[in-house]
C-alpha positions as a Python dict, from the first residue, in 0.01 Angstrom:
ca = {
    (1, 'M'): (0, 0, 0),
    (2, 'Q'): (165, 327, -89),
    (3, 'A'): (189, 603, 164),
    (4, 'N'): (-31, 864, 21),
    (5, 'N'): (-328, 642, -28),
    (6, 'T'): (-637, 814, 167),
    (7, 'I'): (-885, 630, 353),
    (8, 'L'): (-1227, 686, 190),
    (9, 'E'): (-1420, 503, 428),
    (10, 'S'): (-1578, 640, 753),
    (11, 'P'): (-1434, 516, 1087),
    (12, 'P'): (-1702, 283, 1286),
    (13, 'K'): (-1939, 458, 1524),
    (14, 'V'): (-1922, 274, 1857),
    (15, 'G'): (-2119, 473, 2063),
    (16, 'G'): (-2490, 358, 1953),
    (17, 'E'): (-2341, 3, 2016),
    (18, 'I'): (-2210, 112, 2359),
    (19, 'Q'): (-2534, 287, 2453),
    (20, 'R'): (-2728, -58, 2336),
    (21, 'L'): (-2504, -295, 2549),
    (22, 'R'): (-2523, -26, 2867),
    (23, 'L'): (-2891, -29, 2794),
    (24, 'Q'): (-2948, -415, 2773),
    (25, 'H'): (-2742, -459, 3089),
    (26, 'N'): (-2996, -202, 3238),
    (27, 'L'): (-2710, 38, 3347),
    (28, 'T'): (-2746, 412, 3384),
    (29, 'L'): (-2492, 643, 3258),
    (30, 'D'): (-2356, 699, 3636),
    (31, 'Q'): (-2343, 329, 3691),
    (32, 'L'): (-2147, 249, 3384),
    (33, 'A'): (-1944, 559, 3472),
    (34, 'S'): (-1864, 407, 3820),
    (35, 'K'): (-1817, 19, 3687),
    (36, 'S'): (-1581, 161, 3407),
    (37, 'G'): (-1405, 427, 3625),
    (38, 'G'): (-1476, 676, 3363),
    (39, 'S'): (-1695, 983, 3391),
    (40, 'K'): (-2074, 1024, 3286),
    (41, 'S'): (-1992, 1316, 3083),
    (42, 'I'): (-1725, 1133, 2860),
    (43, 'L'): (-1984, 815, 2828),
    (44, 'S'): (-2252, 1057, 2732),
    (45, 'Q'): (-2019, 1223, 2472),
    (46, 'I'): (-1925, 867, 2348),
    (47, 'E'): (-2276, 748, 2311),
    (48, 'H'): (-2375, 1068, 2116),
    (49, 'V'): (-2053, 1018, 1899),
    (50, 'E'): (-1925, 1348, 1995),
    (51, 'S'): (-1590, 1197, 2127),
    (52, 'N'): (-1456, 929, 1881),
    (53, 'R'): (-1156, 1115, 1779),
    (54, 'T'): (-907, 862, 1923),
    (55, 'L'): (-1059, 573, 1805),
    (56, 'A'): (-1142, 688, 1460),
    (57, 'T'): (-745, 798, 1468),
    (58, 'F'): (-671, 423, 1564),
    (59, 'W'): (-899, 289, 1335),
    (60, 'R'): (-757, 492, 1031),
    (61, 'I'): (-421, 370, 1161),
    (62, 'T'): (-497, 23, 1128),
    (63, 'K'): (-692, 47, 791),
    (64, 'A'): (-367, 192, 654),
    (65, 'L'): (-124, -95, 794),
    (66, 'E'): (-425, -334, 677),
    (67, 'S'): (-409, -489, 1067),
    (68, 'P'): (-755, -532, 1222),
    (69, 'L'): (-787, -308, 1496),
    (70, 'E'): (-826, -637, 1771),
    (71, 'D'): (-485, -703, 1672),
    (72, 'V'): (-324, -357, 1737),
    (73, 'L'): (-512, -371, 2083),
    (74, 'A'): (-376, -703, 2169),
    (75, 'V'): (-5, -562, 2215),
    (76, 'K'): (245, -857, 2135),
    (77, 'E'): (539, -652, 2256),
    (78, 'G'): (844, -873, 2298),
    (79, 'V'): (635, -1211, 2247),
    (80, 'S'): (865, -1511, 2127),
    (81, 'C'): (736, -1803, 1944),
    (82, 'F'): (832, -1992, 2252),
    (83, 'E'): (697, -1961, 2596),
    (84, 'K'): (944, -2229, 2824),
    (85, 'L'): (859, -2276, 3193),
    (86, 'S'): (1084, -2428, 3412),
    (87, 'Q'): (966, -2740, 3663),
    (88, 'N'): (972, -2501, 3941),
    (89, 'A'): (770, -2226, 3765),
    (90, 'T'): (477, -2461, 3647),
    (91, 'P'): (177, -2391, 3885),
    (92, 'E'): (32, -2649, 4109),
    (93, 'V'): (-290, -2695, 4246),
    (94, 'M'): (-325, -2913, 4559),
    (95, 'S'): (-626, -3109, 4679),
    (96, 'E'): (-739, -3048, 5064),
    (97, 'D'): (-595, -3339, 5170),
    (98, 'S'): (-248, -3248, 4970),
    (99, 'L'): (-239, -3582, 4829),
    (100, 'F'): (-385, -3515, 4490),
    (101, 'C'): (-174, -3265, 4265),
    (102, 'L'): (-250, -3069, 3953),
    (103, 'K'): (16, -2914, 3724),
    (104, 'I'): (-153, -2646, 3543),
    (105, 'L'): (-21, -2698, 3168),
    (106, 'G'): (-278, -2429, 3006),
    (107, 'T'): (-243, -2099, 2957),
    (108, 'L'): (-415, -1765, 3108),
    (109, 'S'): (-551, -1698, 2751),
    (110, 'T'): (-760, -2010, 2720),
    (111, 'V'): (-855, -2096, 3111),
    (112, 'S'): (-1230, -1975, 3001),
    (113, 'S'): (-1243, -2228, 2726),
    (114, 'V'): (-1001, -2511, 2794),
    (115, 'Q'): (-770, -2626, 3084),
    (116, 'W'): (-523, -2885, 3096),
    (117, 'Y'): (-322, -3073, 3349),
    (118, 'E'): (-73, -3328, 3462),
    (119, 'F'): (-140, -3503, 3808),
    (120, 'T'): (-11, -3728, 4032),
    (121, 'A'): (-247, -3892, 4289),
    (122, 'K'): (-103, -4080, 4601),
    (123, 'P'): (-259, -4354, 4749),
    (124, 'S'): (-641, -4290, 4899),
    (125, 'A'): (-590, -3918, 4758),
    (126, 'E'): (-940, -3766, 4634),
    (127, 'L'): (-989, -3480, 4455),
    (128, 'F'): (-1366, -3312, 4457),
    (129, 'S'): (-1460, -3054, 4194),
    (130, 'E'): (-1791, -2838, 4188),
    (131, 'A'): (-1963, -2834, 3858),
    (132, 'H'): (-1798, -2671, 3586),
    (133, 'G'): (-2114, -2575, 3399),
    (134, 'A'): (-2333, -2673, 3124),
    (135, 'G'): (-2188, -2861, 2843),
    (136, 'S'): (-1883, -2894, 3017),
    (137, 'L'): (-1646, -3200, 2920),
    (138, 'E'): (-1375, -3371, 3093),
    (139, 'S'): (-1101, -3608, 2963),
    (140, 'I'): (-866, -3816, 3199),
    (141, 'T'): (-575, -4021, 3043),
    (142, 'L'): (-395, -4250, 3304),
    (143, 'C'): (-16, -4332, 3268),
    (144, 'T'): (8, -4531, 3573),
    (145, 'G'): (-211, -4681, 3827),
    (146, 'K'): (-600, -4702, 3851),
    (147, 'L'): (-824, -4429, 3928),
    (148, 'T'): (-1202, -4379, 4046),
    (149, 'V'): (-1409, -4127, 3877),
    (150, 'I'): (-1741, -4040, 4048),
    (151, 'V'): (-1970, -3820, 3856),
    (152, 'G'): (-2292, -3711, 4060),
    (153, 'E'): (-2445, -4068, 4176),
    (154, 'K'): (-2218, -4300, 3894),
    (155, 'T'): (-1907, -4425, 3901),
    (156, 'Q'): (-1655, -4579, 3671),
    (157, 'S'): (-1313, -4690, 3689),
    (158, 'I'): (-1002, -4575, 3440),
    (159, 'C'): (-640, -4801, 3428),
    (160, 'A'): (-304, -4698, 3284),
    (161, 'G'): (-347, -4655, 2908),
    (162, 'E'): (-702, -4583, 2903),
    (163, 'T'): (-914, -4214, 2841),
    (164, 'L'): (-1204, -4157, 3006),
    (165, 'R'): (-1430, -3844, 2904),
    (166, 'F'): (-1736, -3752, 3133),
    (167, 'H'): (-1968, -3461, 3140),
    (168, 'T'): (-1862, -3209, 3415),
    (169, 'D'): (-2211, -3004, 3477),
    (170, 'V'): (-2239, -3178, 3804),
    (171, 'P'): (-2020, -3221, 4114),
    (172, 'H'): (-1772, -3477, 4057),
    (173, 'S'): (-1443, -3627, 4226),
    (174, 'L'): (-1141, -3828, 4121),
    (175, 'K'): (-1036, -4105, 4370),
    (176, 'N'): (-711, -4335, 4416),
    (177, 'E'): (-808, -4629, 4574),
    (178, 'G'): (-507, -4801, 4507),
    (179, 'K'): (-169, -4887, 4673),
    (180, 'K'): (58, -4693, 4402),
    (181, 'T'): (79, -4326, 4314),
    (182, 'V'): (-148, -4252, 3998),
    (183, 'H'): (-21, -4028, 3699),
    (184, 'G'): (-199, -3896, 3439),
    (185, 'F'): (-318, -3583, 3215),
    (186, 'M'): (-675, -3422, 3235),
    (187, 'V'): (-830, -3159, 2984),
    (188, 'N'): (-1126, -2957, 3067),
    (189, 'L'): (-1332, -2836, 2804),
    (190, 'L'): (-1548, -2544, 2902),
}
């Protein structure tokens, strides 16, 4: 694209959309200002398209660069193609009895849709989980040992080399009833 090309399109007018969303959430300008840390007068100006200059400038720049506004707003400063964590830097979560350990392998950017873990469960370890929401699914693959999975009032066992998938829209638990430590991987689709 040549530097002297001019953007002929008009920038989007987001004020009407912000007003629509505010009303959809039954919020007054005062309430939205309080929740967002902004001022009522600025929000009013934005909703009435009186104060859209900064967004319009960014929008024109992104159009000229042929890059979506979302990409510019999601700053990727210093992003590497690799993210390596040492063994000590991988976050862990322990069960109440401290016998069930989940190493969090997933990233923060995907936590609302998918979570994955490596886990170990010492003998008699039990991990209780609340319901994860409608449509949620858990998949467990065991590398060693045997594990009992209890979903609601149903029970299923899984052995090394097997994978078990089950819905997690009800409370559920994982229990090592054997005499050896269990090792496996868990993926939660939310």
